C-alpha positions in Angstrom: 127.1 94.5 130.2 125.4 92.2 127.8 126.5 90.8 124.4 128.1 94.0 123.1 131.5 93.1 124.4 131.3 89.6 122.7 130.6 91.0 119.2 133.1 92.2 116.7 134.3 95.8 117.5 133.1 98.6 115.3 133.7 102.4 115.1 130.1 103.0 114.2 127.9 104.8 116.7 124.3 104.5 117.8 121.9 101.5 117.7 122.8 98.8 117.1 126.6 99.5 116.9 127.9 100.8 120.3 124.5 100.5 122.1 122.7 97.5 123.6 119.6 96.9 125.6 120.4 96.7 129.3 120.1 93.1 130.3 118.9 94.2 133.8 115.4 95.0 132.4 114.7 91.3 132.1 113.7 90.2 135.6 115.5 87.0 136.3 112.4 85.7 138.1 110.2 86.0 135.0 109.6 83.1 132.6 110.2 85.0 129.4 108.6 83.4 126.4 111.0 81.9 123.9 111.2 84.0 120.7 112.6 82.8 117.4 113.7 85.3 114.8 114.5 84.0 111.2 116.6 86.1 108.9 116.3 85.1 105.2 119.3 86.4 103.3 120.8 86.6 99.9 123.7 89.0 98.9 122.8 91.6 101.5 126.4 92.0 102.7 126.0 95.8 103.0 123.2 95.5 105.6 123.1 92.1 107.3 125.6 93.0 110.0 123.3 95.7 111.2 120.4 93.3 111.1 122.3 90.7 113.2 123.4 93.2 115.8 119.9 94.7 116.1 118.6 91.2 117.1 121.5 90.0 119.2 121.9 93.2 121.2 118.3 93.1 122.4 120.0 90.8 125.0 116.8 88.9 125.2 117.3 86.0 127.6 115.3 83.4 125.7 116.2 84.1 122.0 116.6 81.6 119.2 118.1 83.3 116.1 118.2 81.5 112.8 119.8 82.8 109.6 118.8 81.1 106.3 121.2 82.3 103.6 120.5 81.4 100.0 124.1 80.8 99.0 125.4 84.4 98.9 128.3 85.3 96.7 129.1 88.7 98.3 130.6 89.4 101.8 127.6 87.9 103.6 129.3 84.6 104.4 132.3 86.5 105.9 130.0 88.4 108.2 128.1 85.3 109.2 131.3 83.7 110.1 132.2 86.7 112.3 128.9 86.4 114.2 128.5 82.6 114.2 128.7 82.5 118.0 125.8 84.8 118.3 123.5 82.9 115.9 121.7 79.8 117.0 121.4 78.1 113.6 123.0 79.3 110.4 122.4 77.6 107.0 123.8 78.7 103.7 122.5 76.8 100.7 120.6 77.5 97.5 116.9 78.0 98.0 113.8 78.8 95.9 113.4 82.3 97.1 112.4 84.1 100.3 109.3 82.1 101.0 111.2 78.8 100.7 113.9 80.1 103.0 111.3 81.2 105.6 109.6 77.9 105.5 112.9 76.1 106.1 113.7 78.5 108.9 110.4 78.2 110.7 110.5 74.4 110.3 113.6 74.6 112.5 112.1 77.0 115.0 111.3 76.0 118.6 110.2 79.4 120.0 106.8 80.2 121.5 106.6 83.3 119.2 108.1 83.8 115.8 108.9 86.5 113.4 111.3 87.2 110.5 113.6 90.2 110.1 114.9 90.5 106.5 118.6 91.0 106.1 118.3 94.7 105.3 115.9 95.6 108.1 116.3 95.8 111.8 114.7 95.4 115.2 114.3 98.6 117.1 116.0 99.0 120.5 113.8 97.3 123.2 111.6 95.7 120.5 111.8 92.1 122.0 111.2 93.4 125.5 108.0 95.2 124.4 106.7 92.1 122.5 107.5 89.7 125.4 106.0 92.1 127.9 102.8 92.2 125.9 102.7 88.4 125.8 103.1 88.2 129.5 100.4 90.7 130.1 98.1 89.0 127.6 98.8 85.2 127.9 95.9 84.4 125.6 97.4 86.4 122.8 98.8 84.6 119.8 99.4 87.5 117.5 101.1 90.7 118.7 102.0 93.8 116.6 103.5 97.2 117.3 104.7 100.2 115.4 107.0 100.0 112.4 109.5 102.6 111.4 110.8 103.5 107.9 114.5 104.2 107.5 116.8 105.4 104.8 119.6 103.5 103.2 121.9 105.1 105.8 119.7 103.8 108.7 118.1 107.1 109.5 114.5 106.8 110.8 112.4 109.3 108.9 108.8 108.1 109.1 106.5 105.5 110.4 104.1 103.0 108.7 100.4 103.6 109.4 99.3 102.2 112.8 95.5 102.6 112.7 93.4 101.7 115.7 90.0 101.7 114.1 88.2 98.9 112.3 91.0 96.5 113.0 89.0 93.3 112.5 88.2 94.5 109.0 91.7 95.8 108.4 93.3 92.5 109.4 91.6 90.9 106.4 91.7 93.7 103.8 95.2 95.1 104.4 98.1 95.0 106.8 97.6 97.6 109.6 101.2 97.0 110.8 104.6 96.4 109.4 105.9 92.8 109.1 109.0 93.6 111.1 106.8 94.5 114.1 104.5 91.5 113.9 104.9 88.4 116.0 102.8 85.3 116.1 102.8 82.0 118.1 104.5 79.0 116.6 101.3 77.0 117.2 99.2 79.5 115.3 101.7 79.3 112.4 101.5 75.5 112.3 97.7 75.4 112.7 97.0 77.8 109.8 99.3 75.9 107.4 102.4 78.2 107.4 103.8 80.3 104.6 102.5 79.9 101.1 105.6 78.8 99.0 104.0 80.2 95.8 104.2 83.8 96.9 107.2 85.9 95.9 106.3 89.1 97.7 103.0 89.0 99.8 103.8 85.9 101.9 103.3 88.1 105.0 99.9 89.5 104.1 98.6 86.2 102.9 99.9 84.4 106.0 98.4 87.0 108.4 95.1 87.0 106.5 94.7 83.2 107.0 95.8 83.5 110.6 93.0 86.0 111.4 90.5 83.8 109.6 91.7 80.8 111.5 91.0 82.6 114.7 93.5 84.7 116.7 93.6 86.7 119.8 95.4 89.8 118.5 97.0 92.5 120.7 98.2 95.8 119.3 100.8 97.8 121.2 102.0 101.4 120.6 105.8 100.8 120.9 108.2 100.9 118.0 109.3 97.3 117.3 111.1 97.2 114.0 112.2 99.3 111.0 112.1 98.6 107.2 114.9 100.0 105.1 113.8 101.7 101.9 116.3 101.7 99.0 116.3 101.2 95.3 117.1 97.5 95.5 114.4 96.4 97.9 111.5 94.3 96.6 109.2 97.0 97.9 110.8 99.5 95.5 111.0 97.2 92.5 108.1 94.9 92.6 104.9 96.7 93.7 103.0 95.3 90.7 103.7 91.8 91.9 102.7 92.7 95.4 99.4 94.1 94.3 98.8 91.0 92.1 99.6 88.6 95.0 97.5 90.7 97.5 94.5 90.5 95.1 95.0 86.8 94.7 95.1 86.3 98.4 92.0 88.5 98.9 90.2 86.6 96.1 91.0 83.3 97.8 89.5 84.7 101.1 86.3 85.6 99.2 86.1 82.1 97.6 86.8 80.5 101.0 84.0 82.6 102.5 81.6 81.4 99.7 81.1 84.9 98.1 81.8 83.8 94.5 80.3 86.9 93.0 82.8 89.3 94.6 85.6 86.7 93.9 84.5 86.7 90.3 84.9 90.5 90.1 88.5 90.1 91.2 89.0 87.3 88.7 87.7 89.7 85.9 90.5 92.2 86.9 93.2 89.6 86.4 93.5 87.8 89.7 93.6 84.0 90.4 93.0 82.3 93.7 95.3 80.1 95.7 93.9 77.0 97.4 90.8 77.7 99.5 90.7 76.9 103.2 88.4 76.5 106.1 87.4 79.7 107.9 87.1 79.2 111.6 85.5 82.5 112.7 81.9 83.6 112.0 81.6 86.0 109.0 78.4 87.8 108.2 77.5 89.2 104.8 77.8 92.7 106.1 81.3 92.1 107.3 82.4 90.6 103.9 80.8 93.5 102.1 82.5 96.1 104.2 85.8 94.3 103.9 85.5 94.1 100.2 84.7 97.8 100.1 87.8 98.5 102.2 89.9 96.4 99.9 88.7 98.3 96.8 89.3 101.7 98.4 92.8 100.6 99.4 93.8 99.6 95.9 91.8 101.8 93.4 94.4 104.6 93.3 97.3 102.3 92.6 95.6 101.0 89.5 94.6 104.5 88.4 98.1 105.8 88.9 99.8 103.0 86.9 97.3 103.8 84.1 95.2 100.7 84.5 92.2 103.0 84.1 89.7 100.4 83.1 90.4 98.3 86.3 90.2 101.5 88.4 86.9 102.5 86.7 85.4 99.1 87.4 86.5 99.4 91.0 84.9 102.8 91.3 81.6 101.4 90.0 81.8 98.6 92.6 82.5 101.1 95.4 79.4 103.1 94.4 77.2 100.0 94.4 78.4 99.0 97.8 78.3 102.6 99.2 75.6 104.8 97.7 77.0 107.9 99.4 80.0 107.6 97.0 77.7 108.3 94.0 78.6 112.0 94.2 82.3 111.5 94.9 84.0 113.6 92.3 87.2 111.5 92.4 85.4 108.2 91.6 83.3 110.0 88.9 86.5 111.2 87.3 87.9 107.7 87.3 84.8 106.4 85.6 84.8 109.1 83.0 88.5 108.4 82.2 87.6 104.8 81.8 84.8 105.6 79.4 87.2 107.7 77.4 89.8 105.0 77.3 87.2 102.5 75.9 86.2 105.0 73.4 89.6 105.8 71.9 91.5 102.5 72.3 
């Protein structure tokens, strides 16, 4: 038996309630890397107990678990008190939002690898075993990501986030080909690239990972399910997609400015984006790579703007796509977007 017997009793069944990872899978002769998990929390009393159990019941032998609570006023503090012996560091104080809480948490971290699990998400059973095993098999790796599940408000796994295997170097810049819950990075990489951008409200993960891959990483993708995101009406994912798209575009524009492509950056500025502070890029980037990455970014985002009725922005993106990819000149979908944009300019 592992930590299950030490945690508060529950009548709930399944992972992570009456199940735990068998501690015997961790060979006692192996030098398991230290892993730090940070959980930022604010008024998530309905879910945080499940989050805590999903991390503690990994029974990982070299775990540091930090909870940064923003001064919750619901039952969160009561739950944290019940699990205080299973948490390495627990702080409850007002903060300036999720990014601020994460920065404070990672400043306390001492692990070789880091990640954060939000207080309404969970680690999947065996998640830390798979990440640590990948690290041991690939000692040069400083960025490891696996599959990410999607679960209902009642913790039922019903789908998976995309887990593409093609064009990954390009995808690491233009999007997130993984879920944040399933993404682990070395503490040294986090420090070297400057850490989380405190300005961001939503896209701190994409912006951080983007800079990491421009700083220079050895990334390993694994097929195992590592974590799950919970989708419900109160998540930021459900409520604030417009902010996410804006921040994603700002982050991508900053990449273009940092890479010296002011023309493409100027296009994003004309669609309402503003850059953050530029940075040094430590990997070689050719013009062809930047062009292809810009094209991938446009294709990833064009339908969002069209669907939210920002037709003029979508139409301008369609024109850019056609310029970058002549084979798209006959694409009926892009032509329709452009015609809709012409009509909007005509009648508004």
